[in-house]
C-alpha positions in Angstrom: -76.1 76.1 26.7 -72.6 76.2 25.3 -71.4 79.3 27.1 -68.5 81.3 25.7 -69.0 80.0 22.2 -71.2 82.8 20.9 -74.1 80.5 20.0 -77.1 78.8 21.7 -77.7 76.3 18.9 -77.5 72.9 20.7 -76.1 71.3 17.5 -73.0 73.6 17.6 -71.4 72.1 20.7 -72.1 69.7 23.5 -74.7 71.0 26.0 -76.8 69.4 28.7 -80.5 69.1 27.8 -83.2 67.5 29.9 -85.9 65.8 27.9 -89.4 65.3 29.5 -91.5 62.8 27.6 -94.4 60.5 28.5 -93.4 56.9 29.4 -95.5 53.9 30.2 -94.3 53.7 33.8 -91.3 54.3 36.0 -90.3 57.7 34.6 -91.9 59.9 37.3 -89.6 62.2 39.2 -90.3 65.4 41.1 -88.6 68.6 40.0 -87.8 71.5 42.4 -90.2 74.4 42.1 -89.0 76.9 39.5 -90.1 79.3 36.8 -89.6 78.5 33.1 -89.6 80.5 29.9 -90.4 78.3 26.9 -91.2 78.4 23.3 -93.7 75.9 21.7 -92.0 74.2 18.7 -93.7 72.8 15.6 -92.3 70.0 13.5 -91.5 72.4 10.6 -89.5 74.6 13.0 -87.3 71.7 13.7 -87.0 70.2 10.2 -86.4 73.7 8.7 -83.3 74.2 10.9 -85.0 77.0 13.0 -84.4 75.3 16.4 -81.3 77.4 17.0 -83.4 80.5 16.6 -86.0 79.2 19.1 -83.3 78.7 21.7 -81.9 82.2 21.0 -85.3 83.7 21.5 -85.6 82.1 25.0 -81.9 82.2 26.1 -82.0 85.7 27.6 -84.1 84.3 30.5 -82.1 81.2 31.3 -80.6 80.2 34.6 -80.0 76.6 33.8 -79.9 73.9 31.1 -82.8 73.7 28.6 -85.5 71.1 29.0 -87.6 69.7 26.1 -91.1 68.4 26.9 -92.6 66.3 24.1 -96.4 66.5 23.5 -96.8 64.0 20.6 -94.9 61.4 18.6 -92.5 63.2 16.3 -92.6 60.8 13.3 -96.4 60.9 13.0 -96.7 64.7 13.5 -97.8 66.9 10.6 -95.4 69.9 9.8 -97.6 72.4 11.7 -98.2 70.2 14.7 -96.8 71.4 18.0 -94.4 68.6 19.0 -92.5 69.9 22.0 -91.6 72.8 24.2 -88.1 74.1 24.8 -88.0 75.4 28.3 -85.3 77.0 30.5 -85.5 77.3 34.3 -85.2 81.0 35.3 -84.2 82.6 38.5 
């Protein structure tokens, strides 16, 4: 997250984010064992501008950059559909 800036909204400043999404082939990689704290995000959470609050809710547990894991196609998702997780590795 953007440390020292007083915010965890990824839209406020450049911040590294890993994105985990399904791909047809060639996208597999192994991650080191770790714990994560995450929040499941609905499409309406994102389109209403609430993503910064989701990141704030998880931030106190972080030990590294956030990761997003997508569960469905965003454009075809209904407002209440869970579309991705925001996860932070924790020590």
